[in-house]
C-alpha positions in Angstrom: 8.3 15.7 69.9 4.8 15.5 68.3 6.3 15.0 64.9 8.4 12.1 66.1 5.3 10.4 67.6 3.5 10.8 64.3 6.3 9.3 62.3 6.5 6.4 64.7 2.8 5.7 64.3 3.2 5.7 60.5 5.9 3.1 60.8 3.8 0.9 63.1 0.6 0.9 61.0 2.0 -0.9 57.9 3.5 -3.5 60.2 0.1 -4.2 61.8 -1.6 -4.4 58.4 1.0 -6.8 57.1 0.5 -9.0 60.1 -3.2 -9.1 59.4 -2.7 -10.0 55.8 -0.3 -12.9 56.8 -2.9 -14.1 59.3 -5.3 -14.8 56.5 -3.1 -17.6 55.2 -2.6 -19.5 58.4 -2.8 -23.3 58.8 -6.5 -23.4 59.7 -7.5 -21.5 56.6 -5.3 -23.7 54.4 -7.0 -26.7 55.8 -10.5 -25.3 55.1 -9.4 -24.4 51.5 -8.1 -28.0 50.9 -11.2 -29.5 52.4 -13.4 -27.3 50.1 -11.4 -28.4 47.0 -11.6 -32.1 48.1 -15.4 -31.8 48.5 -15.8 -30.1 45.1 -13.7 -32.9 43.5 -15.8 -35.6 45.1 -19.1 -34.0 44.1 -17.8 -33.6 40.5 -16.8 -37.2 40.4 -20.2 -38.3 41.7 -21.9 -36.2 39.1 -19.8 -37.7 36.3 -20.5 -41.2 37.6 -24.2 -40.6 37.8 -24.1 -39.2 34.2 -22.4 -42.4 33.0 -25.2 -44.6 34.4 -22.7 -47.1 35.6 -24.0 -46.9 39.2 -27.2 -45.4 40.7 -26.5 -42.6 43.1 -29.3 -41.3 45.3 -30.4 -37.8 44.5 -27.8 -37.3 41.8 -28.9 -40.1 39.4 -32.5 -39.0 39.2 -31.4 -35.5 38.6 -28.6 -36.0 36.0 -29.3 -39.5 34.4 -33.1 -39.7 34.8 -34.5 -42.5 32.5 -31.2 -42.6 30.6 -30.3 -41.6 27.1 -32.3 -42.5 24.0 -31.2 -42.9 20.3 -31.7 -39.9 18.0 -34.1 -42.0 16.0 -36.0 -45.1 16.9 -35.5 -48.1 14.5 -38.0 -51.0 14.5 -36.0 -54.3 14.3 -37.0 -56.7 11.5 -36.8 -60.4 12.6 -34.6 -62.6 10.4 -33.2 -66.1 10.5 -29.6 -66.9 11.2 -28.8 -67.4 7.5 -30.4 -64.3 6.2 -27.2 -62.2 5.8 -25.2 -65.1 4.4 -27.9 -65.9 1.9 -28.1 -62.2 0.9 -24.4 -62.2 -0.1 -24.6 -65.6 -1.8 -27.6 -64.6 -3.9 -25.8 -61.4 -5.0 -22.7 -63.3 -5.9 -24.6 -66.1 -7.7 -26.3 -63.4 -9.8 -23.0 -61.6 -10.3 -24.4 -58.5 -8.5 -21.8 -56.2 -7.1 -23.9 -54.5 -4.5 -25.7 -55.7 -1.4 -28.2 -53.5 0.4 -28.9 -54.1 4.1 -31.5 -52.0 5.8 -31.1 -50.7 9.4 -34.1 -52.7 10.6 -32.3 -56.0 9.9 -29.0 -54.8 11.4 -30.8 -53.5 14.5 -32.3 -57.0 15.0 -28.7 -58.4 14.8 -27.3 -55.8 17.1 -30.0 -56.3 19.7 -29.4 -60.1 19.6 -25.6 -59.6 19.8 -25.8 -57.7 23.1 -28.1 -60.4 24.5 -25.7 -63.3 23.8 -23.4 -65.1 26.2 -20.9 -67.5 24.7 -22.6 -67.0 21.4 -26.0 -68.2 22.8 -29.0 -66.0 23.5 -29.7 -65.6 27.2 -33.2 -66.4 28.5 -35.8 -63.8 27.5 -36.3 -62.5 31.0 -32.6 -61.5 31.2 -32.5 -59.7 27.9 -32.4 -56.0 27.3 -34.2 -54.2 24.5 -33.6 -51.1 22.6 -30.1 -51.7 21.1 -30.1 -50.6 17.4 -28.2 -49.0 14.6 -29.5 -46.2 12.4 -28.1 -44.8 9.2 -28.0 -41.3 7.8 -26.2 -40.1 4.7 -22.5 -40.5 5.5 -22.9 -41.6 9.2 -24.4 -44.2 11.5 -25.4 -44.2 15.1 -24.9 -47.3 17.1 -27.0 -47.4 20.3 -26.2 -50.3 22.7 -27.9 -51.3 26.0 -25.8 -54.0 27.5 -27.1 -56.4 30.1 -24.5 -55.3 32.6 -23.9 -52.6 33.6 -27.4 -51.2 33.0 -26.3 -48.1 31.1 -26.3 -47.2 27.4 -23.5 -46.5 24.8 -24.1 -44.2 21.9 -21.5 -44.1 19.2 -21.6 -42.0 16.0 -19.7 -43.7 13.2 -18.3 -42.1 10.1 -16.2 -43.5 7.2 -12.6 -42.3 7.2 -9.9 -42.8 4.5 -8.9 -46.3 5.7 -11.6 -47.4 8.1 -14.8 -46.7 9.9 -14.2 -44.5 12.9 -16.0 -43.2 15.9 -16.7 -39.5 15.8 -18.6 -39.2 19.1 -19.0 -41.6 22.0 -21.3 -41.2 25.0 -21.4 -43.5 28.0 -24.8 -43.0 29.4 -25.2 -39.2 29.1 -21.5 -38.6 29.6 -19.5 -37.5 26.6 -16.2 -39.4 26.6 -13.0 -39.3 24.4 -13.0 -41.6 21.3 -9.3 -42.3 21.2 -9.5 -45.8 22.9 -12.6 -46.7 21.0 -10.9 -45.8 17.7 -8.0 -48.1 18.5 -10.6 -50.9 18.7 -12.2 -49.8 15.5 -8.9 -49.9 13.7 -8.7 -53.7 14.4 -12.3 -54.6 13.4 -13.4 -52.0 10.9 -10.3 -51.6 8.8 -11.0 -51.4 5.1 -7.9 -53.3 4.1 -9.1 -56.4 6.0 -12.5 -56.0 4.3 -10.9 -55.8 0.9 -9.3 -59.2 1.4 -12.7 -60.7 2.4 -14.3 -59.4 -0.8 -15.7 -56.0 0.4 -14.8 -53.2 -2.0 -16.6 -50.3 -0.4 -19.2 -49.4 2.1 -21.6 -46.5 1.7 -23.8 -45.2 4.5 -27.2 -43.9 3.3 -30.4 -42.9 4.9 -31.9 -46.1 6.5 -29.4 -48.5 4.9 -25.9 -49.5 4.2 -24.8 -50.3 0.6 -21.9 -52.8 0.4 -20.0 -53.2 -2.9 -18.5 -56.6 -3.2 -16.4 -58.9 -5.4 -19.0 -61.6 -6.3 -16.4 -64.2 -6.8 -15.3 -64.0 -3.1 -18.8 -64.9 -1.8 -19.5 -68.0 -4.0 -19.4 -71.4 -2.3 -19.8 -72.4 1.3 -18.0 -70.6 4.1 -16.6 -72.3 7.2 -19.1 -72.8 10.0 -19.5 -69.6 12.2 -17.7 -67.3 9.8 -19.5 -64.1 9.1 -20.1 -63.2 5.5 -19.0 -59.6 6.2 -16.5 -58.7 8.9 -18.3 -56.0 10.8 -21.8 -57.5 11.0 -22.6 -59.2 14.3 -23.9 -62.8 14.0 
């Protein structure tokens, strides 16, 4: 009789334990789990948004974005007139020179002006942003843009590829983002084939400057009003 009771108890215990295990996965616990995942996703999205600098989020933006990103090296812009680049290429072509050297200070001035234009006209000085620039190293360039709106910054590392200039790294604010979409845009405006037809033979990125090899015959004479002497230089 005693052995039968023991055997019965042994059969009951696993059943009670299995019921306890099943009770851990009831509807209430599932709701708490889903709510925790949702909160984690929302917090992650807010952190990413604060890193981008697109919006200012209390507590998170001061912590993750701070004063915003800065370029790897500061370039002092050199003020030039509207015809400087055009005259640079014309002078080279008239002297049958095959190379034009443009320093990063000049291009930084043009880049900063470009982001402060609306309908190709500079906005009032009190509405302008400062700090946009481009810097060159051997074999690469860093484009740093501070648009008027939204008040964030874009950092793009550019390298020459076989057929075009391409983006190797892209950061929106302090957020590292994929370069696929950006390179689709680059393929339209920085394609070497289109440069060849405009007289550009090659582009070499060097420390502090870009060296452009040209066909002098393509840059002689007057160009149509508003046409840039070189496709990828803002004007």
